[in-house]
N, C-alpha and C positions, 0 to 999 in steps of 0.2 A: 693555487695555496684555498687551503680553508684559515681562515681567522675566527677569532672570537668561541672557541669550541669550547660548547657550553654541555654536550648530552650525543651521546650514542643515536640516539633516535634520529631518523630523518624527515619526522616531522619538524625537526628544530632545525633545520639545513635547507639556506636558500643559494642555489646554484645560480650564478651571474655570470653570462659569458655577453662578448663583446669584441669589437674592432681590435685586432691586436696592437696597432695604432692609430690612438686615440685622433680624431677629427675633432680641431680646434686644440688650441691652447687649453682650454678651459675644459674640456671635455672629461679627460681623467679627473678631475679633480670636482667634479661634478657629481660622480659615482661614489668619491671619500665623503662628500658630505653628504650623499644618502643615505651613506651606511649608518657613518654617526647618527643621523637621526633616528634611523629605523633599528637598529641592532638590537639596542638597549627596550623599547619597548617592545619589542615581539619576542625578544630573547632568543633570536636568531642567529644562528653562525654563517656567514659570507662564506661561501666557497668561491671564488674567483678564479678564471683559471687566468694562468699568466706563463709567462716566458718559461717557468721550471718545469711546468708540462710537457712544452715542446721537445726536450731533453729526449725523445727516442720512445716510442710507444704512443704516441700522442694522442692519437684518438682514444687509447686504451685507457689512458689515464684521465682523460677529460669523460670519457662513458663513463667509468667508477665514480666520480662526483655526482654525475647526474643520478645516477643509480642510491647513493646513498643522499639524495638531496629529495625534501618531498614539496618542495615549489623550486620553481626554476623561471628567469627574467633574462631574456634574450635583445641585446641594444644589435637592434638592425642597419644602423648608420651605417654607411658605406656599401650597404647589403653583403658583407660578407661571406663568402660561400662556406668557410668553416662552422661560421655560424650558424648558418642554414643548415646544416649537416647534423649539428649539436640538436639543435629544434628539434628535428625529426625525429632523433632516438629519442629524446624526452617525451615527445609526443607517442611514440609507439612502448614506451613504459608506463602511460598513464598519467604522468605527471602534471599537475596544473601548468600552464605556461602563462608569461605575459609577456608582449612584446613592445619593446620601445625603441624611439628611432628621435634622434635630434632635432629639432624642428628647422634648421638651417641646413640641414642636408637633403638635396633636391634627387641624389640616386635613385632611379625607380627601384622598388622591391621586387624581389624574383617573382616570377606569375605562380607559383604555389604557393606563395603567403600574402602574394596582393590579395586585397580587398579583406582579408583577417582583422581583427579588432588591436591596436594597436594604439599606446599613447605615444605625444610629442610630447618633450621636453626641452629647454629652456634654461635653465638652472638647477643647482642641486635641492634646492627648496622647490623646485618644480614637479622635480623626476619624483622626490619622499612625497609630497603630498599625494599624487596619480596612483604611486604604488601603495600607499597607505591603504585604500581602497581593497586592493587585489589583496593583501597581504590578514587584512579584517575578513573579509565575507570566507578566504578560505583556509587561514590560520587560526582562525580565534570562532566564527561561526561554526564552520562545516567541521574543523578538526580532520584536516584527510585523513582516508580513514582503508587501511591496507584491503586490498581485493584479490582474489585468490590470481589474477591474472600479472597485479604488481606483484606478490610475494613468487609467483612462478619464473616473471623475466628477471627477477633480483637472483632468487636462490642459481638460474641458467648462468648468469654472470658472474656470479660468484665461482661457483666450481668449473669455469671456463679460464679461469686467472692463470693459466699457465702456458707454457708455451705447448704448441699442436701435437707432441709427438708424448705429453704427459699428461697423465690422468689426475685431476684432484678429488680424493673420497674425503666425506666428513659427516658426523652424526649428526644428527638433526638438531641437538641441543649447541651445538659450537656454529653450525650455520644460523640457528636464530639469534645467535650472540653477534655473528659475522654484519648478518645484515638491519640488527636493530627492531627485529619484530619476535613477537609470542612464538614460544618453543610451538603449543598446539597449534598455529595458524601454517609454522612450516611442514610440521609432520604431517598436514592433512592434506595441506598441497601437494606435498612428496607423494603422498599415495596416489591422491586424486589424477595425476598428468604421467601414467607409465608410460606414454611413447616420449616421455622426456629425462624422465629419472629413473634409476632402479638401484639396487643396493647390491655391491660386490659381494661374488659368492667365498671369495676368499677372506674379506676382511668384515662384512658385513653393514659396511661404511656405506653412504649414498655416493652418486654419483651422477653424472650427464650419460643416460643411454650410452650406447657403444653403436 
């Protein structure tokens, strides 16, 4: 579920994923307090995976949330396998990510993420203070910028958002609006990746290469 919607731009959206069942009575409240402390400062939409996303097509829904986000934070408390899969998808899309883990959790991290930088937190204020630096460096100073790889990945996801037997087609303006990117960038990527995208000879619209 995405909260505090302010803009279609993915650079204004933060995707947050963590264990579906909080570890400790205070765990969920810490994230709520953190959101309250940071959402107005950075004018971010907080997109939080919740139980509604688990109602059919779980990964597709969460994958779309990640693709529509400019920054991602993954709470590895409890080493939840689903969260690790979502982390891998975000990395594949080139999204800046931050890993977090409750200080009280002694569960070993999976081998593939063990040794990566992550923050330990013990309260909502502690979490907000440590995430503040991540937001400041990426959202304010660097202003995450679209790359060809990001646009191509996002377009591939957008054009595949139907059942396997169906084909989605769209013009470049519609696609630009859907993913929140400049139309020129979408047009250039569609032409630069002929192995991924093609024009339908019947409609003239863009689609994934058959």
